[in-house]
C-alpha positions as CSV (number, residue, x, y, z in Angstrom):
1,M,-4.0,10.5,-7.5
2,A,-4.2,6.7,-7.7
3,A,-5.7,5.0,-10.7
4,N,-6.2,1.3,-11.1
5,G,-4.3,0.6,-8.0
6,K,-1.2,2.6,-9.1
7,R,0.2,6.0,-8.1
8,Q,3.3,7.7,-9.4
9,F,5.4,9.9,-7.1
10,D,8.9,11.4,-6.7
11,A,11.2,10.9,-3.8
12,L,14.9,10.9,-3.1
13,G,15.6,12.2,-6.6
14,S,13.8,9.3,-8.4
15,S,10.4,8.5,-9.8
16,W,8.5,5.6,-8.2
17,T,5.3,3.8,-8.7
18,L,3.2,2.5,-5.8
19,A,1.0,-0.3,-7.1
20,Y,-1.3,-2.8,-5.4
21,D,-1.9,-5.3,-8.1
22,I,-2.4,-9.0,-7.4
23,N,1.4,-9.7,-7.2
24,A,1.8,-6.9,-4.6
25,L,-1.2,-8.2,-2.6
26,C,0.4,-11.7,-2.6
27,R,3.7,-10.2,-1.4
28,I,1.8,-8.6,1.5
29,E,0.2,-11.9,2.4
30,E,3.5,-13.6,2.4
31,R,5.5,-11.0,4.2
32,L,2.8,-10.4,6.9
33,G,1.7,-14.0,7.2
34,I,-1.9,-13.2,6.1
35,E,-4.0,-16.1,5.0
36,N,-7.0,-14.6,3.2
37,A,-8.7,-11.3,2.1
38,Q,-10.7,-11.0,5.3
39,E,-7.5,-11.2,7.4
40,F,-5.9,-8.6,5.1
41,Q,-8.9,-6.3,5.7
42,R,-8.7,-6.8,9.5
43,T,-5.0,-6.1,9.4
44,L,-5.6,-2.8,7.7
45,Q,-8.2,-1.8,10.2
46,K,-5.7,-2.1,13.1
47,N,-3.4,0.7,14.3
48,L,-0.4,-0.4,12.2
49,S,3.1,-0.6,13.6
50,F,5.9,1.2,11.8
51,R,7.2,-2.2,10.6
52,T,3.8,-3.2,9.1
53,L,3.3,0.2,7.5
54,R,6.8,-0.1,6.0
55,A,6.1,-3.7,4.8
56,L,2.8,-2.5,3.1
57,F,4.6,0.3,1.4
58,C,7.6,-1.9,0.3
59,C,5.3,-4.5,-1.2
60,G,3.6,-1.9,-3.2
61,L,6.8,-0.4,-4.5
62,S,8.3,-3.3,-6.4
63,P,9.2,-7.0,-5.9
64,D,12.9,-5.8,-5.8
65,A,12.4,-3.0,-3.3
66,T,13.9,-3.5,0.1
67,E,12.3,-2.6,3.4
68,E,15.4,-0.3,3.9
69,Q,14.6,1.6,0.7
70,A,10.9,1.8,1.6
71,G,11.9,3.2,5.0
72,E,14.2,5.8,3.5
73,I,11.4,7.0,1.1
74,M,8.9,7.0,4.0
75,S,11.3,9.2,6.1
76,A,11.7,11.6,3.1
77,L,8.0,11.9,2.4
78,G,6.7,11.6,6.0
79,I,4.4,9.0,7.6
80,D,1.2,10.9,7.0
81,E,1.9,11.4,3.3
82,V,2.8,7.7,2.9
83,S,-0.2,6.5,4.9
84,G,-2.4,8.6,2.7
85,M,-0.8,7.2,-0.5
86,I,-1.2,3.6,0.7
87,T,-4.8,4.2,1.6
88,E,-5.6,5.9,-1.7
89,T,-3.8,3.3,-3.8
90,I,-5.2,0.2,-2.1
91,Q,-8.7,1.7,-2.4
92,A,-8.1,2.4,-6.1
93,A,-7.1,-1.3,-6.5
94,F,-10.6,-2.4,-5.4
95,P,-13.0,-0.7,-7.8
96,N,-16.7,-0.7,-6.9
97,A,-19.4,-2.3,-8.9
98,Q,-19.5,0.6,-11.3
99,G,-15.7,0.3,-12.0
100,K,-14.9,3.4,-10.0
101,A,-12.0,3.6,-7.6
102,G,-12.6,4.0,-3.9
103,N,-15.1,1.2,-3.1
104,A,-16.5,1.7,0.3
105,D,-15.8,-2.0,1.1
106,A,-12.1,-1.7,0.1
107,P,-9.6,-2.1,2.9
108,K,-8.4,1.2,4.4
109,P,-5.1,1.1,6.4
110,K,-5.0,2.8,9.7
111,K,-1.8,4.5,10.9
């Protein structure tokens, strides 16, 4: 379960953290050429290509993670599992007015 925009998981014999903090969101903007929060939200509402899904996952892993590493982890876990993790973790990064994760207005990526 994601809390505060972070989720721990195990894959490929290692422990990982998926986190969508401000730095990760800035990496996403830069990597995908997104200019603002509304464009980010629109991007997540589209049917995402495998490259975009991998980029979102990679940006949430670490500033040092490579897209190749992200792809290997995604292959090990499966697209559905990773898509769910991205959705859950991004939603947890945007708390609602009461401070609870899962704001209805938070961006939700589509596969």
